[in-house]
C-alpha positions as CSV (number, residue, x, y, z in Angstrom):
1,M,-17.2,101.3,139.1
2,S,-13.9,101.3,137.9
3,G,-15.0,104.4,135.3
4,I,-16.0,106.7,138.7
5,L,-12.5,106.3,140.1
6,K,-10.4,107.3,137.4
7,S,-11.7,110.9,138.1
8,S,-10.6,113.0,140.8
9,V,-14.4,114.0,141.6
10,G,-15.7,110.1,141.5
11,R,-12.7,109.2,143.8
12,K,-13.7,111.8,146.5
13,F,-17.0,110.6,145.8
14,A,-16.4,107.0,146.6
15,M,-14.2,108.0,149.3
16,A,-16.9,109.7,151.1
17,L,-19.1,106.9,150.9
18,S,-16.6,104.5,152.1
19,A,-16.5,107.2,154.8
20,F,-20.2,107.4,155.5
21,F,-20.3,103.2,156.0
22,L,-17.8,103.1,158.4
23,M,-18.8,106.0,160.8
24,I,-22.5,104.4,160.8
25,F,-20.4,101.1,162.2
26,L,-18.6,102.9,164.6
27,V,-21.6,103.7,166.1
28,M,-23.1,100.7,166.3
29,H,-19.8,99.3,167.6
30,V,-19.8,101.8,170.3
31,S,-23.4,101.2,171.4
32,I,-22.9,97.7,171.8
33,N,-19.6,98.4,173.6
34,F,-21.0,101.1,175.7
35,T,-23.8,98.2,177.1
36,S,-20.6,96.5,179.2
37,V,-20.2,99.6,181.5
38,F,-23.7,98.8,183.1
39,S,-24.7,94.9,182.2
40,E,-22.6,92.3,181.7
41,E,-25.5,90.0,180.4
42,L,-26.7,92.5,177.8
43,F,-23.2,93.1,176.7
44,N,-22.9,89.2,176.4
45,N,-26.1,88.5,174.7
46,M,-25.7,91.2,172.1
47,S,-21.8,89.7,171.1
48,H,-23.0,86.5,171.2
49,F,-25.7,87.5,168.3
50,M,-23.7,89.4,166.1
51,G,-20.9,86.7,166.5
52,T,-23.1,83.8,165.4
53,N,-25.5,85.4,163.4
54,P,-25.6,84.2,159.7
55,L,-26.4,87.8,157.9
56,V,-23.9,89.8,160.5
57,Q,-21.1,86.7,159.5
58,G,-21.8,86.1,156.0
59,L,-22.7,89.4,154.6
60,M,-22.1,92.4,157.1
61,Q,-18.5,91.0,158.3
62,P,-17.0,91.0,154.6
63,I,-18.3,94.1,153.8
64,L,-17.2,95.8,156.5
65,I,-13.9,94.4,155.8
66,F,-13.6,95.6,152.4
67,G,-15.0,98.9,153.5
68,V,-12.0,99.5,155.9
69,I,-9.9,98.2,153.1
70,F,-11.3,100.2,150.5
71,H,-11.4,103.4,152.3
72,F,-7.8,103.4,153.6
73,V,-6.4,102.4,149.7
74,M,-8.3,105.0,148.4
75,G,-7.0,107.8,151.0
76,F,-3.8,106.5,150.0
77,V,-4.7,106.9,146.0
78,L,-6.0,110.5,146.7
79,E,-3.0,112.0,148.4
80,Y,-0.3,110.7,146.0
81,K,-2.8,111.8,143.2
82,N,-2.8,115.5,145.4
83,R,0.9,115.3,145.2
84,Q,1.4,114.6,141.9
85,S,-0.8,117.7,140.7
86,R,1.0,120.0,143.2
87,E,3.6,120.8,140.0
88,V,4.3,124.1,140.8
89,S,6.0,124.8,144.4
90,Y,5.9,127.9,145.9
91,A,8.8,129.3,148.0
92,K,6.9,131.2,150.3
93,N,3.8,129.2,150.6
94,V,3.3,128.9,154.6
95,P,0.9,125.3,155.0
96,S,-0.1,126.5,158.5
97,G,-1.5,129.5,157.1
98,N,-3.4,127.9,154.2
99,S,-5.0,124.9,156.3
100,S,-5.5,123.4,159.9
101,W,-2.7,120.7,161.2
102,V,-5.5,118.1,160.8
103,S,-6.1,118.7,157.1
104,R,-2.5,118.6,156.1
105,N,-1.8,115.3,158.3
106,M,-5.0,113.0,157.2
107,L,-2.7,110.6,155.7
108,L,-0.4,110.5,159.1
109,S,-3.5,110.1,161.5
110,G,-4.6,107.4,158.9
111,V,-1.6,105.5,158.9
112,V,-1.7,105.8,162.9
113,I,-5.3,104.3,163.0
114,L,-4.7,101.7,160.8
115,A,-2.0,99.9,163.0
116,F,-4.3,100.3,165.8
117,L,-7.0,98.6,163.8
118,A,-4.2,95.7,163.4
119,L,-3.9,95.5,166.9
120,H,-7.6,96.1,167.6
121,F,-8.0,93.0,165.1
122,Y,-5.4,90.7,166.7
123,D,-7.1,91.4,169.8
124,F,-10.6,90.4,168.9
125,W,-11.2,89.3,165.5
126,I,-8.7,87.0,165.2
127,H,-9.0,85.2,168.5
128,E,-13.0,85.0,167.4
129,M,-12.3,84.0,164.2
130,T,-10.0,81.0,165.7
131,V,-12.6,80.2,168.6
132,K,-15.6,79.8,166.1
133,Y,-14.0,78.6,162.5
134,V,-10.8,77.0,163.3
135,E,-12.1,75.3,166.8
136,G,-15.3,74.6,165.4
137,D,-16.6,76.4,168.9
138,M,-19.5,78.6,167.9
139,S,-21.2,78.0,171.7
140,G,-19.6,81.5,173.0
141,L,-19.3,79.5,176.4
142,V,-16.2,80.0,178.7
143,D,-16.3,76.5,178.8
144,A,-18.5,74.9,176.1
145,N,-19.0,71.8,177.9
146,N,-20.8,73.4,180.7
147,P,-24.2,75.3,179.7
148,E,-23.9,76.9,183.1
149,S,-20.7,78.5,182.4
150,G,-22.1,81.6,180.9
151,F,-20.8,83.9,177.9
152,R,-16.5,84.9,177.6
153,Y,-17.0,87.6,175.8
154,Y,-17.6,90.0,178.7
155,E,-14.4,88.9,180.7
156,E,-12.5,88.7,177.4
157,L,-13.2,92.2,177.1
158,R,-12.1,93.3,180.4
159,E,-8.5,91.2,180.0
160,K,-7.9,93.0,177.3
161,F,-7.8,96.5,179.2
162,V,-6.0,95.2,182.0
163,S,-2.7,96.5,180.9
164,P,-2.3,100.2,181.2
165,V,0.0,100.6,178.3
166,R,-2.4,98.8,175.9
167,V,-5.1,101.5,177.2
168,G,-2.7,104.2,176.4
169,I,-2.2,102.8,172.8
170,Y,-5.9,103.0,172.7
171,A,-6.7,106.2,174.3
172,V,-4.4,107.9,172.0
173,S,-5.6,106.3,168.5
174,F,-9.0,106.9,169.3
175,V,-7.8,111.1,169.9
176,L,-6.1,110.4,166.7
177,L,-9.3,109.2,165.4
178,S,-11.1,111.9,166.6
179,L,-8.8,114.9,164.9
180,H,-8.9,112.1,161.8
181,L,-13.2,112.6,162.3
182,L,-12.9,116.2,162.6
183,H,-11.6,117.2,159.2
184,G,-12.9,113.8,157.4
185,F,-16.6,114.3,158.5
186,N,-17.0,117.9,156.7
187,S,-14.7,116.8,153.9
188,A,-17.3,113.6,153.3
189,F,-20.5,115.7,153.4
190,Q,-18.4,118.5,150.8
191,S,-17.5,115.6,148.7
192,V,-21.3,114.5,147.9
193,G,-22.3,118.0,147.5
194,A,-23.8,118.6,151.0
195,N,-23.0,122.7,150.6
196,N,-26.9,124.1,151.1
197,K,-28.3,125.8,154.0
198,Y,-28.1,122.6,156.3
199,V,-24.2,123.2,156.0
200,K,-24.1,124.9,159.5
201,S,-26.0,121.8,161.2
202,L,-24.1,119.2,159.6
203,K,-20.7,121.0,161.0
204,G,-22.1,121.1,164.6
205,F,-23.0,117.7,164.3
206,S,-19.6,116.6,163.1
207,K,-18.1,117.7,165.8
208,V,-20.2,116.0,168.4
209,Y,-20.0,113.0,166.4
210,A,-16.0,113.7,165.8
211,I,-15.5,114.1,169.5
212,G,-18.2,111.9,171.3
213,V,-17.8,108.5,169.8
214,P,-14.0,108.2,170.1
215,A,-14.6,109.6,173.8
216,L,-16.8,106.6,174.7
217,F,-14.4,104.2,173.3
218,I,-11.6,105.7,175.8
219,F,-14.2,106.0,178.4
220,I,-15.0,102.2,178.1
221,A,-11.4,101.3,177.8
222,L,-10.7,103.5,181.3
223,F,-14.0,102.2,182.5
224,H,-12.7,98.5,182.5
225,H,-9.3,99.0,183.3
226,F,-10.0,101.3,186.8
227,T,-12.8,98.4,187.7
228,H,-11.2,95.1,186.9
């Protein structure tokens, strides 16, 4: 693995694989969250299953955390290496004429998304880890002493979207994620050598994904904000 990461091609390939992994996770995440729009019971049951399943908690969750850290660290490494390789500066070079704003600012959008992830982890993941592994309550109930009280996940989700400021932060973050994905999705396919007759279809799919998934996250936040 370390040998692969020493070459520019190897680093880009590893970056692409981590991107694909995180994009699959995003689909799973938004699918579960979207159930909260039409079924409180289904969202609670799915959240409880994901939050207590040993395979998810003991294997998938650590891999996900590693994937997030690896992707962002590799992004910084690639940006640093790219800057180092630009030994000659052209006085008349006009970046806007050679590339899009998104492609030139992937690092910036990545930093903002990383800051958003820190907030998201604070809102949900740290709270959940504290309840389950510090307080020792794996029941997922509103009141652990009352089995009839029901699961707490739905109300906790809705409570996070009461504040218009927080909803605004989420919306802006997912807009930036969309821009990040619009460029990153295509770059990931190119890095793994997907330059063939299917590239046009892949570009179309990447646009649907890059716009659709963040839009769903924004819709969920707005839905719970206005229906609370």
